TORTOR-924875 format. One record per atom (N, C-alpha, C): residue in one letter; atom name; x, y, z. Coordinates in nm, 4 decimals. Example, Ala and Ser with C-alpha at 12.3 -4.5 7.8 and 13.67 -1.06 7.14 Angstrom:
// residues 2
A,N,1.3190,-0.5690,0.7800
A,CA,1.2300,-0.4500,0.7800
A,C,1.3200,-0.3300,0.7800
S,N,1.2850,-0.2250,0.7080
S,CA,1.3670,-0.1060,0.7140
S,C,1.2900,0.0030,0.7870
// end
This chain:
// residues 129
M,N,4.7202,-7.4609,2.5659
M,CA,4.7464,-7.3318,2.6278
M,C,4.6829,-7.2183,2.5481
I,N,4.6930,-7.2285,2.4155
I,CA,4.6355,-7.1246,2.3304
I,C,4.4837,-7.1235,2.3457
G,N,4.4240,-7.2412,2.3553
G,CA,4.2795,-7.2498,2.3758
G,C,4.2371,-7.1822,2.5045
F,N,4.3156,-7.2017,2.6112
F,CA,4.2864,-7.1386,2.7394
F,C,4.2932,-6.9869,2.7270
L,N,4.3958,-6.9355,2.6607
L,CA,4.4114,-6.7905,2.6432
L,C,4.2978,-6.7321,2.5593
I,N,4.2536,-6.8072,2.4591
I,CA,4.1413,-6.7615,2.3777
I,C,4.0152,-6.7549,2.4624
R,N,3.9908,-6.8560,2.5470
R,CA,3.8736,-6.8556,2.6352
R,C,3.8799,-6.7390,2.7336
V,N,3.9989,-6.7108,2.7871
V,CA,4.0148,-6.5969,2.8787
V,C,3.9847,-6.4665,2.8049
A,N,4.0384,-6.4514,2.6854
A,CA,4.0148,-6.3301,2.6072
A,C,3.8658,-6.3129,2.5774
I,N,3.7995,-6.4209,2.5411
I,CA,3.6560,-6.4152,2.5124
I,C,3.5792,-6.3762,2.6381
F,N,3.6173,-6.4316,2.7526
F,CA,3.5489,-6.3993,2.8775
F,C,3.5699,-6.2528,2.9155
V,N,3.6910,-6.2021,2.8995
V,CA,3.7191,-6.0613,2.9326
V,C,3.6446,-5.9678,2.8366
V,N,3.6452,-5.9995,2.7089
V,CA,3.5735,-5.9158,2.6113
V,C,3.4233,-5.9197,2.6383
S,N,3.3686,-6.0384,2.6696
S,CA,3.2248,-6.0462,2.6992
S,C,3.1913,-5.9687,2.8266
S,N,3.2799,-5.9705,2.9255
S,CA,3.2594,-5.8917,3.0474
S,C,3.2595,-5.7428,3.0157
A,N,3.3540,-5.7006,2.9337
A,CA,3.3615,-5.5595,2.8941
A,C,3.2347,-5.5180,2.8200
L,N,3.1876,-5.6029,2.7303
L,CA,3.0648,-5.5715,2.6565
L,C,2.9447,-5.5616,2.7505
G,N,2.9350,-5.6547,2.8439
G,CA,2.8237,-5.6524,2.9390
G,C,2.8219,-5.5261,3.0221
L,N,2.9358,-5.4877,3.0761
L,CA,2.9440,-5.3650,3.1561
L,C,2.9162,-5.2417,3.0719
W,N,2.9700,-5.2397,2.9524
W,CA,2.9521,-5.1245,2.8641
W,C,2.8053,-5.1077,2.8249
V,N,2.7391,-5.2179,2.7841
V,CA,2.5981,-5.2103,2.7442
V,C,2.5118,-5.1652,2.8621
A,N,2.5374,-5.2204,2.9807
A,CA,2.4612,-5.1782,3.0989
A,C,2.4807,-5.0291,3.1256
S,N,2.6029,-4.9797,3.1074
S,CA,2.6278,-4.8369,3.1312
S,C,2.5573,-4.7493,3.0275
L,N,2.5369,-4.8015,2.9076
L,CA,2.4644,-4.7267,2.8051
L,C,2.3138,-4.7247,2.8316
L,N,2.2614,-4.8345,2.8833
L,CA,2.1169,-4.8475,2.9025
L,C,2.0650,-4.7876,3.0329
L,N,2.1487,-4.7853,3.1353
L,CA,2.1022,-4.7459,3.2687
L,C,2.1747,-4.6199,3.3160
D,N,2.0974,-4.5185,3.3516
D,CA,2.1549,-4.3906,3.3943
D,C,2.2414,-4.4037,3.5196
D,N,2.1990,-4.4853,3.6145
D,CA,2.2711,-4.4964,3.7416
D,C,2.3739,-4.6095,3.7432
F,N,2.4097,-4.6602,3.6265
F,CA,2.5139,-4.7611,3.6108
F,C,2.6277,-4.6918,3.5363
E,N,2.7232,-4.6414,3.6118
E,CA,2.8256,-4.5551,3.5536
E,C,2.9635,-4.6200,3.5594
I,N,3.0316,-4.6140,3.4466
I,CA,3.1704,-4.6617,3.4391
I,C,3.2546,-4.5457,3.3903
S,N,3.3572,-4.5123,3.4676
S,CA,3.4459,-4.4042,3.4242
S,C,3.5412,-4.4589,3.3187
V,N,3.5803,-4.3719,3.2289
V,CA,3.6734,-4.4116,3.1235
V,C,3.8038,-4.4611,3.1842
S,N,3.8525,-4.3887,3.2836
S,CA,3.9808,-4.4261,3.3445
S,C,3.9708,-4.5558,3.4244
G,N,3.8549,-4.5869,3.4781
G,CA,3.8407,-4.7063,3.5602
G,C,3.7813,-4.8254,3.4878
F,N,3.7550,-4.8104,3.3578
F,CA,3.6896,-4.9169,3.2819
F,C,3.7707,-5.0463,3.2837
I,N,3.8987,-5.0374,3.2571
I,CA,3.9822,-5.1581,3.2511
I,C,3.9882,-5.2260,3.3872
V,N,4.0045,-5.1473,3.4924
V,CA,4.0075,-5.2051,3.6274
V,C,3.8741,-5.2719,3.6583
A,N,3.7641,-5.2050,3.6260
A,CA,3.6318,-5.2613,3.6522
A,C,3.6119,-5.3921,3.5750
V,N,3.6543,-5.3957,3.4496
V,CA,3.6400,-5.5167,3.3679
V,C,3.7239,-5.6300,3.4244
V,N,3.8489,-5.6024,3.4576
V,CA,3.9370,-5.7072,3.5099
V,C,3.8860,-5.7597,3.6434
V,N,3.8481,-5.6689,3.7342
V,CA,3.7968,-5.7120,3.8646
V,C,3.6683,-5.7920,3.8467
F,N,3.5777,-5.7436,3.7621
F,CA,3.4525,-5.8150,3.7379
F,C,3.4809,-5.9530,3.6798
A,N,3.5663,-5.9609,3.5790
A,CA,3.5942,-6.0885,3.5128
A,C,3.6579,-6.1891,3.6093
I,N,3.7531,-6.1435,3.6886
I,CA,3.8176,-6.2336,3.7852
I,C,3.7163,-6.2789,3.8904
A,N,3.6410,-6.1841,3.9441
A,CA,3.5417,-6.2195,4.0463
A,C,3.4385,-6.3157,3.9899
Q,N,3.3907,-6.2890,3.8700
Q,CA,3.2902,-6.3754,3.8071
Q,C,3.3458,-6.5160,3.7838
S,N,3.4679,-6.5245,3.7360
S,CA,3.5248,-6.6570,3.7074
S,C,3.5520,-6.7363,3.8350
L,N,3.5808,-6.6681,3.9442
L,CA,3.6035,-6.7381,4.0711
L,C,3.4734,-6.7698,4.1439
L,N,3.3770,-6.6795,4.1352
L,CA,3.2518,-6.6972,4.2092
L,C,3.1573,-6.7984,4.1452
S,N,3.1536,-6.8057,4.0134
S,CA,3.0584,-6.8951,3.9467
S,C,3.0708,-7.0402,3.9918
P,N,3.1913,-7.0987,3.9878
P,CA,3.2012,-7.2391,4.0331
P,C,3.1685,-7.2545,4.1817
F,N,3.2093,-7.1578,4.2626
F,CA,3.1827,-7.1643,4.4065
F,C,3.0327,-7.1592,4.4347
I,N,2.9642,-7.0636,4.3729
I,CA,2.8197,-7.0500,4.3949
I,C,2.7460,-7.1716,4.3407
L,N,2.7890,-7.2239,4.2270
L,CA,2.7267,-7.3443,4.1724
L,C,2.7409,-7.4610,4.2697
K,N,2.8611,-7.4800,4.3215
K,CA,2.8846,-7.5901,4.4154
K,C,2.8000,-7.5736,4.5418
M,N,2.7947,-7.4521,4.5939
M,CA,2.7161,-7.4277,4.7156
M,C,2.5668,-7.4475,4.6900
S,N,2.5192,-7.4019,4.5750
S,CA,2.3762,-7.4169,4.5463
S,C,2.3400,-7.5640,4.5264
M,N,2.4281,-7.6401,4.4652
M,CA,2.4006,-7.7828,4.4462
M,C,2.4010,-7.8565,4.5794
K,N,2.4833,-7.8109,4.6705
K,CA,2.4945,-7.8776,4.7996
K,C,2.3829,-7.8371,4.8960
Y,N,2.3506,-7.7071,4.9007
Y,CA,2.2597,-7.6571,5.0033
Y,C,2.1238,-7.6082,4.9517
A,N,2.1181,-7.5635,4.8292
A,CA,1.9927,-7.5066,4.7781
A,C,1.9794,-7.5371,4.6293
N,N,1.9490,-7.6601,4.5980
N,CA,1.9446,-7.7058,4.4593
N,C,1.8505,-7.6222,4.3731
A,N,1.7478,-7.5641,4.4314
A,CA,1.6529,-7.4826,4.3553
A,C,1.7193,-7.3581,4.2964
F,N,1.8292,-7.3126,4.3539
F,CA,1.8972,-7.1924,4.3057
F,C,2.0012,-7.2211,4.1974
T,N,2.0200,-7.3463,4.1622
T,CA,2.1239,-7.3821,4.0657
T,C,2.1063,-7.3077,3.9335
G,N,1.9834,-7.2903,3.8884
G,CA,1.9586,-7.2189,3.7631
G,C,1.9940,-7.0715,3.7692
G,N,1.9960,-7.0148,3.8870
G,CA,2.0266,-6.8732,3.9020
G,C,2.1708,-6.8430,3.9347
V,N,2.2570,-6.9424,3.9207
V,CA,2.3976,-6.9237,3.9554
V,C,2.4602,-6.8099,3.8762
G,N,2.4317,-6.8022,3.7487
G,CA,2.4880,-6.6956,3.6660
G,C,2.4465,-6.5580,3.7135
L,N,2.3198,-6.5443,3.7490
L,CA,2.2714,-6.4159,3.7991
L,C,2.3321,-6.3822,3.9343
L,N,2.3387,-6.4812,4.0232
L,CA,2.3978,-6.4574,4.1557
L,C,2.5452,-6.4211,4.1453
S,N,2.6189,-6.4932,4.0622
S,CA,2.7622,-6.4631,4.0497
S,C,2.7842,-6.3300,3.9785
T,N,2.6966,-6.2936,3.8852
T,CA,2.7074,-6.1630,3.8196
T,C,2.6836,-6.0518,3.9210
F,N,2.5789,-6.0667,4.0031
F,CA,2.5515,-5.9670,4.1064
F,C,2.6704,-5.9535,4.2017
A,N,2.7223,-6.0676,4.2492
A,CA,2.8349,-6.0647,4.3429
A,C,2.9588,-6.0025,4.2788
A,N,2.9841,-6.0354,4.1525
A,CA,3.1004,-5.9788,4.0832
A,C,3.0839,-5.8285,4.0625
L,N,2.9614,-5.7844,4.0328
L,CA,2.9364,-5.6401,4.0210
L,C,2.9599,-5.5708,4.1545
L,N,2.9141,-5.6324,4.2611
L,CA,2.9336,-5.5751,4.3943
L,C,3.0822,-5.5603,4.4251
I,N,3.1595,-5.6632,4.3983
I,CA,3.3046,-5.6578,4.4223
I,C,3.3692,-5.5508,4.3342
A,N,3.3270,-5.5448,4.2064
A,CA,3.3854,-5.4459,4.1144
A,C,3.3545,-5.3029,4.1583
T,N,3.2389,-5.2803,4.2219
T,CA,3.2090,-5.1454,4.2706
T,C,3.2911,-5.1101,4.3934
L,N,3.3317,-5.2121,4.4690
L,CA,3.4093,-5.1883,4.5906
L,C,3.5581,-5.1679,4.5633
V,N,3.6065,-5.2227,4.4515
V,CA,3.7487,-5.2118,4.4171
V,C,3.7654,-5.0960,4.3189
G,N,3.8323,-4.9934,4.3608
G,CA,3.8531,-4.8762,4.2767
G,C,3.7261,-4.7952,4.2648
D,N,3.7314,-4.6949,4.1798
D,CA,3.6139,-4.6106,4.1608
D,C,3.5722,-4.6061,4.0143
G,N,3.6013,-4.7121,3.9418
G,CA,3.5672,-4.7176,3.7997
G,C,3.4227,-4.7509,3.7728
L,N,3.3551,-4.8174,3.8677
L,CA,3.2174,-4.8597,3.8482
L,C,3.1326,-4.8125,3.9642
S,N,3.0200,-4.7503,3.9312
S,CA,2.9269,-4.7013,4.0324
S,C,2.7856,-4.7418,3.9925
I,N,2.7156,-4.8086,4.0844
I,CA,2.5773,-4.8503,4.0597
I,C,2.4931,-4.7972,4.1744
T,N,2.3897,-4.7211,4.1399
T,CA,2.3063,-4.6565,4.2411
T,C,2.1610,-4.6983,4.2239
G,N,2.0980,-4.7391,4.3334
G,CA,1.9562,-4.7722,4.3314
G,C,1.9294,-4.9207,4.3149
V,N,1.8283,-4.9676,4.3839
V,CA,1.7935,-5.1101,4.3811
V,C,1.7549,-5.1546,4.2405
S,N,1.6729,-5.0760,4.1725
S,CA,1.6299,-5.1158,4.0379
S,C,1.7481,-5.1207,3.9414
T,N,1.8436,-5.0307,3.9567
T,CA,1.9625,-5.0327,3.8711
T,C,2.0458,-5.1568,3.8994
W,N,2.0557,-5.1957,4.0270
W,CA,2.1277,-5.3187,4.0612
W,C,2.0603,-5.4407,3.9982
V,N,1.9290,-5.4465,4.0068
V,CA,1.8560,-5.5623,3.9528
V,C,1.8647,-5.5660,3.8004
I,N,1.8295,-5.4552,3.7359
I,CA,1.8310,-5.4516,3.5894
I,C,1.9739,-5.4601,3.5373
G,N,2.0676,-5.3933,3.6051
G,CA,2.2082,-5.4002,3.5649
G,C,2.2617,-5.5420,3.5706
T,N,2.2283,-5.6149,3.6756
T,CA,2.2700,-5.7549,3.6869
T,C,2.2133,-5.8361,3.5718
L,N,2.0860,-5.8160,3.5411
L,CA,2.0230,-5.8888,3.4300
L,C,2.0879,-5.8546,3.2960
V,N,2.1128,-5.7259,3.2725
V,CA,2.1722,-5.6824,3.1456
V,C,2.3135,-5.7378,3.1312
V,N,2.3955,-5.7222,3.2345
V,CA,2.5338,-5.7711,3.2266
V,C,2.5348,-5.9228,3.2075
W,N,2.4516,-5.9937,3.2817
W,CA,2.4446,-6.1396,3.2692
W,C,2.4032,-6.1795,3.1276
L,N,2.2991,-6.1157,3.0743
L,CA,2.2489,-6.1503,2.9416
L,C,2.3511,-6.1201,2.8325
V,N,2.4103,-6.0024,2.8374
V,CA,2.5082,-5.9646,2.7345
V,C,2.6321,-6.0542,2.7416
T,N,2.6814,-6.0813,2.8624
T,CA,2.7995,-6.1680,2.8721
T,C,2.7669,-6.3099,2.8260
A,N,2.6475,-6.3579,2.8553
A,CA,2.6089,-6.4922,2.8118
A,C,2.6021,-6.5000,2.6593
I,N,2.5375,-6.4009,2.5980
I,CA,2.5271,-6.4001,2.4515
I,C,2.6645,-6.3827,2.3879
A,N,2.7437,-6.2910,2.4415
A,CA,2.8779,-6.2680,2.3856
A,C,2.9662,-6.3918,2.4002
T,N,2.9529,-6.4625,2.5115
T,CA,3.0334,-6.5830,2.5323
T,C,2.9956,-6.6915,2.4319
L,N,2.8715,-6.6906,2.3874
L,CA,2.8293,-6.7861,2.2845
L,C,2.8706,-6.7426,2.1443
L,N,2.8573,-6.6128,2.1145
L,CA,2.8792,-6.5647,1.9784
L,C,3.0239,-6.5297,1.9455
L,N,3.1009,-6.4809,2.0424
L,CA,3.2398,-6.4428,2.0135
L,C,3.3249,-6.5587,1.9609
P,N,3.3141,-6.6795,2.0160
P,CA,3.3934,-6.7893,1.9582
P,C,3.3566,-6.8177,1.8133
L,N,3.2280,-6.8088,1.7796
L,CA,3.1863,-6.8305,1.6402
L,C,3.2448,-6.7237,1.5492
W,N,3.2399,-6.5981,1.5940
W,CA,3.2972,-6.4888,1.5161
W,C,3.4476,-6.5076,1.5008
W,N,3.5157,-6.5448,1.6113
W,CA,3.6611,-6.5628,1.6061
W,C,3.6977,-6.6752,1.5092
L,N,3.6250,-6.7855,1.5151
L,CA,3.6533,-6.8969,1.4233
L,C,3.6326,-6.8552,1.2781
K,N,3.5264,-6.7788,1.2528
K,CA,3.4996,-6.7313,1.1174
K,C,3.6125,-6.6404,1.0690
E,N,3.6562,-6.5471,1.1533
E,CA,3.7650,-6.4564,1.1170
E,C,3.8970,-6.5322,1.0999
H,N,3.9210,-6.6282,1.1892
H,CA,4.0434,-6.7083,1.1818
H,C,4.0453,-6.7887,1.0506
K,N,3.9331,-6.8468,1.0152
K,CA,3.9232,-6.9237,0.8912
K,C,3.9408,-6.8328,0.7705
R,N,3.8804,-6.7123,0.7753
R,CA,3.8919,-6.6175,0.6657
R,C,4.0363,-6.5711,0.6462
S,N,4.1080,-6.5469,0.7581
S,CA,4.2470,-6.5013,0.7475
S,C,4.3373,-6.6108,0.6926
K,N,4.3068,-6.7363,0.7207
K,CA,4.3876,-6.8464,0.6678
K,C,4.3631,-6.8670,0.5173
T,N,4.2409,-6.8443,0.4721
T,CA,4.2104,-6.8645,0.3310
T,C,4.2575,-6.7476,0.2454
S,N,4.2760,-6.6305,0.3038
S,CA,4.3190,-6.5141,0.2257
S,C,4.4701,-6.5024,0.2167
V,N,4.5425,-6.5908,0.2855
V,CA,4.6896,-6.5834,0.2828
V,C,4.7462,-6.6543,0.1652
// end
């Protein structure tokens, strides 16, 4: 159970980092301070539900798209997050494309690196006690 909660926390933090970095890099990718948490939660839930679904559909109907599942689910999750509440606003085709790439890349890297950082910190806290 603790492992599951740690994975959820890592996924939510990586989602927050992805959205935040995209908002810093792209002028038309805006996240309001008040809507940031809602945008992160909606994005994270949508991404976690859409990824397996899109993967299954691509394997069944369009095997060539299997490699792009992460990008497709990121785009779909961003779309849902913009529709729920007013915390996230994305304007322009190029912002949608680049924003999807940035969020996907940052969340992918964070999902790989955050567990390593957490393990290092966890090990350090146990040795300093």
